[in-house]
C-alpha positions as CSV (number, residue, x, y, z in Angstrom):
1,X,18.9,-2.1,0.1
2,X,21.2,-4.9,-0.2
3,X,21.2,-8.2,-1.6
4,X,18.2,-9.9,-3.2
5,X,15.0,-9.1,-2.4
6,X,11.2,-9.1,-4.0
7,X,9.9,-6.1,-5.5
8,X,6.6,-4.9,-7.4
9,X,5.6,-2.8,-10.0
10,X,3.0,-0.1,-9.3
11,X,1.2,2.1,-11.2
12,X,-0.9,5.1,-10.6
13,X,-2.5,7.0,-13.5
14,X,-3.8,10.6,-12.4
15,X,-5.4,13.3,-14.5
16,X,-4.3,16.9,-14.4
17,X,-6.0,20.0,-15.9
18,X,-4.8,21.3,-19.4
19,X,-3.0,24.5,-17.9
20,X,-0.5,22.8,-15.7
21,X,2.6,22.5,-18.3
22,X,3.2,19.0,-18.9
23,X,7.2,19.3,-17.7
24,X,5.8,21.1,-14.5
25,X,3.3,18.1,-13.8
26,X,5.9,15.4,-14.6
27,X,8.3,17.1,-12.5
28,X,6.2,17.1,-9.6
29,X,4.9,13.8,-10.2
30,X,8.2,12.1,-10.4
31,X,9.4,14.4,-7.1
32,X,6.3,12.9,-5.0
33,X,7.2,9.4,-6.7
34,X,10.6,9.5,-5.3
35,X,9.7,10.5,-2.1
36,X,8.5,7.6,0.1
37,X,11.3,5.6,1.3
38,X,9.7,2.5,0.1
39,X,10.0,3.4,-3.3
40,X,13.2,1.9,-5.0
41,X,15.6,4.0,-6.4
42,X,16.5,1.7,-9.1
43,X,14.4,0.9,-11.7
44,X,14.0,4.7,-11.1
45,X,10.2,5.6,-11.4
46,X,9.1,7.2,-14.2
47,X,6.2,9.6,-15.2
48,X,4.5,9.7,-18.8
49,X,1.6,10.9,-20.8
50,X,-1.3,8.2,-21.2
51,X,-3.9,10.2,-22.5
52,X,-5.2,13.9,-23.0
53,X,-9.1,14.2,-23.0
54,X,-11.5,17.0,-22.2
55,X,-10.4,16.3,-18.6
56,X,-7.4,16.8,-18.5
57,X,-3.7,15.3,-19.2
58,X,-3.7,11.5,-17.8
59,X,0.0,10.9,-16.4
60,X,0.8,7.5,-15.8
61,X,3.4,7.0,-12.8
62,X,5.2,3.8,-12.8
63,X,7.2,3.0,-9.7
64,X,8.7,-0.1,-8.0
65,X,8.5,-0.9,-3.9
66,X,10.2,-3.6,-1.9
67,X,7.9,-6.3,-1.1
68,X,9.5,-7.7,2.2
69,X,9.4,-4.4,3.9
70,X,5.5,-3.5,3.5
71,X,2.7,-4.3,1.1
72,X,3.3,-2.7,-2.2
73,X,-0.2,-1.6,-1.8
74,X,0.5,0.0,1.1
75,X,3.5,1.5,-0.7
76,X,1.3,2.8,-2.9
77,X,-0.6,4.6,-0.5
78,X,2.3,6.3,0.7
79,X,2.8,7.6,-3.4
80,X,-0.7,8.7,-3.1
81,X,-0.2,11.0,0.2
82,X,2.8,12.0,-1.0
83,X,0.9,13.1,-4.7
84,X,-1.6,14.6,-2.6
85,X,0.8,16.7,-0.8
86,X,3.0,18.2,-3.6
87,X,0.3,18.9,-5.4
88,X,-1.5,20.8,-2.9
89,X,1.9,22.4,-2.3
90,X,2.2,23.3,-5.9
91,X,-1.4,25.3,-5.7
92,X,-2.7,22.2,-8.3
């Protein structure tokens, strides 16, 4: 993208079992967040741990989408699709 454009920061929270090492989970989630073309490369997506409880480790994925290209919520949906595919491919 070039020139001025509007962008929106989106976030997704996802809980993954404790059995998956945190570094592996972060790598997979970041790869999925970077997959859809709608996700801006600058600022780049981030993944951090936001909680740990009996259900697993909760990760917070933050990313930006260009709002002039499509609805930010549709962009978020594309990232959800990429997350499902990435986690299924990894056997998680």
